[in-house]
C-alpha positions in Angstrom: 4.2 -6.2 4.3 1.1 -7.0 6.3 -2.1 -5.0 5.8 -4.5 -5.2 8.7 -7.8 -3.3 8.8 -9.4 -3.1 12.2 -13.0 -2.5 13.3 -12.0 0.2 15.7 -9.2 2.6 16.5 -6.7 1.2 19.0 -4.4 3.5 21.1 -0.6 3.2 20.5 0.2 1.3 23.8 -2.4 -1.4 23.2 -1.6 -1.7 19.5 2.1 -2.0 20.1 1.6 -4.7 22.7 -0.9 -6.5 20.5 1.5 -6.4 17.5 4.4 -7.6 19.6 2.1 -10.5 20.8 1.0 -11.3 17.2 4.6 -11.4 15.9 6.2 -13.1 18.9 8.3 -9.9 19.5 9.0 -7.5 22.3 7.0 -4.3 22.5 10.3 -2.4 22.1 10.7 -4.1 18.6 7.6 -2.3 17.3 7.8 1.2 15.9 4.4 2.8 15.3 3.8 5.6 12.7 7.2 4.9 11.3 8.8 7.2 8.8 9.6 4.4 6.3 12.3 6.5 4.6 14.4 6.8 7.8 16.7 4.3 9.3 15.5 2.5 12.4 17.5 1.9 15.6 19.5 -1.3 15.8 17.4 -4.3 16.6 14.1 -2.7 15.5 12.0 -5.4 13.8 8.5 -4.0 13.0 7.9 -0.6 11.4 4.2 0.2 11.2 2.2 2.9 9.6 -1.4 3.6 10.9 -4.2 5.5 9.2 -7.8 6.3 9.9 -10.7 6.2 7.4 -14.4 6.0 7.5 -16.7 3.0 7.5 -17.1 -0.1 9.5 -13.3 -0.8 9.7 -11.8 2.7 10.3 -8.3 1.8 11.3 -5.6 0.4 9.0 -2.2 -0.8 10.2 0.5 -1.7 7.7 3.4 -3.6 9.2 6.8 -3.8 7.5 9.2 -6.3 9.1 12.8 -5.1 8.9 16.1 -6.9 9.1 16.4 -10.2 10.9 15.7 -12.3 7.7 16.1 -15.6 9.6 13.4 -14.7 12.1 10.2 -16.7 11.5 7.3 -14.6 10.2 3.7 -15.6 10.9 1.2 -15.5 8.0 -1.2 -12.5 7.7 -4.0 -14.8 8.8 -2.2 -15.8 12.0 -1.4 -12.2 12.8 -5.1 -11.3 12.3 -6.2 -14.1 14.5 -3.8 -13.1 17.3 -4.9 -9.4 17.0 -8.5 -10.4 17.3 -7.7 -12.6 20.3 -5.7 -9.8 22.1 -7.8 -6.8 21.1 -11.3 -8.2 20.6 -11.7 -6.4 17.3 -12.7 -7.7 13.9 -9.9 -7.7 11.4 -10.0 -7.6 7.6 -7.0 -8.8 5.6 -6.5 -9.2 1.9 -7.4 -12.6 0.5 -5.4 -14.6 -2.1 -7.8 -13.9 -5.0 -7.2 -11.2 -7.6 -10.6 -9.7 -6.7 -9.8 -6.4 -4.9 -13.2 -6.4 -3.2 -12.8 -9.9 -1.7 -11.2 -9.9 1.8 -10.9 -12.3 4.7 -12.7 -11.3 7.9 -11.4 -12.6 11.2 -13.7 -12.4 14.2 -15.3 -14.4 16.9 -16.8 -16.7 14.3 -13.4 -17.5 12.8 -12.0 -16.5 9.4 -14.1 -16.4 6.3 -14.2 -14.5 3.0 -16.3 -11.4 2.7 -17.0 -8.9 0.0 -16.5 -5.2 0.6 -18.8 -2.5 -0.7 -17.3 -1.1 -4.0 -18.9 2.4 -3.6 -17.7 2.6 0.0 -14.2 1.8 -1.1 -14.4 4.7 -3.6 -15.0 6.9 -0.5 -12.0 5.3 1.2 -14.2 3.4 3.6 -14.2 -0.3 4.4 -17.8 -1.6 4.7 -18.8 -5.3 4.3 -21.3 -5.8 1.5 -23.6 -8.1 3.4 -26.0 -8.8 0.5 -23.2 -9.8 -1.9 -21.4 -11.8 0.8 -24.6 -13.7 1.8 -25.5 -14.4 -1.8 -22.0 -15.8 -2.5 -22.3 -18.0 0.7 -25.7 -19.1 -0.4 -27.2 -18.3 3.0 -29.5 -15.5 2.1 -28.8 -13.7 5.4 -25.9 -12.1 7.2 -24.8 -13.0 10.7 -22.0 -11.0 12.3 -19.5 -12.6 14.6 -19.5 -10.1 17.5 -16.0 -8.8 18.4 
C-alpha cells in the first residue's frame, strides 16, 4: 500500500492520469474510490481510496496494487516525486522512522523530512510543524518549496 497526502484536492481525471504516470500504468488500470471488498475487473492494477481532511494537506490517496506480482513497483518516494512533477502539488509520505509525526515532504525543493503538528493530527489535519522541523534541521527558520 502507498499513502500519499497532497497539498490540494485533485479531480478524478487528473488524479487518475497522474497515478498512471507515477506507476508506469495506463489510466484504465487505475480505479479511484475503490470498494476494496469487491473484486476488480480483469487487468485492474491499482485500486485507490481517496479522502479529504482539513489542514495544509487536505487530500489523502491510498493506493493498493492488485495482482500482477511480477510487475515492478516504484518506491513511495518515486511515486511522490512523479506526482509532484505531474500535478505541481506538495506530497507528504510516511518516512521510515517509528515516529508517527515524522514524514517526508516532496516539493520543488526536493524530498526532506518534516514534522507534522501533533495537535492538528488529533483534529485529523495534516499541518507541518515549522518550528519543530526548523529546530531539528538546525536552521532556525522555515522555507517552503513552492508547489
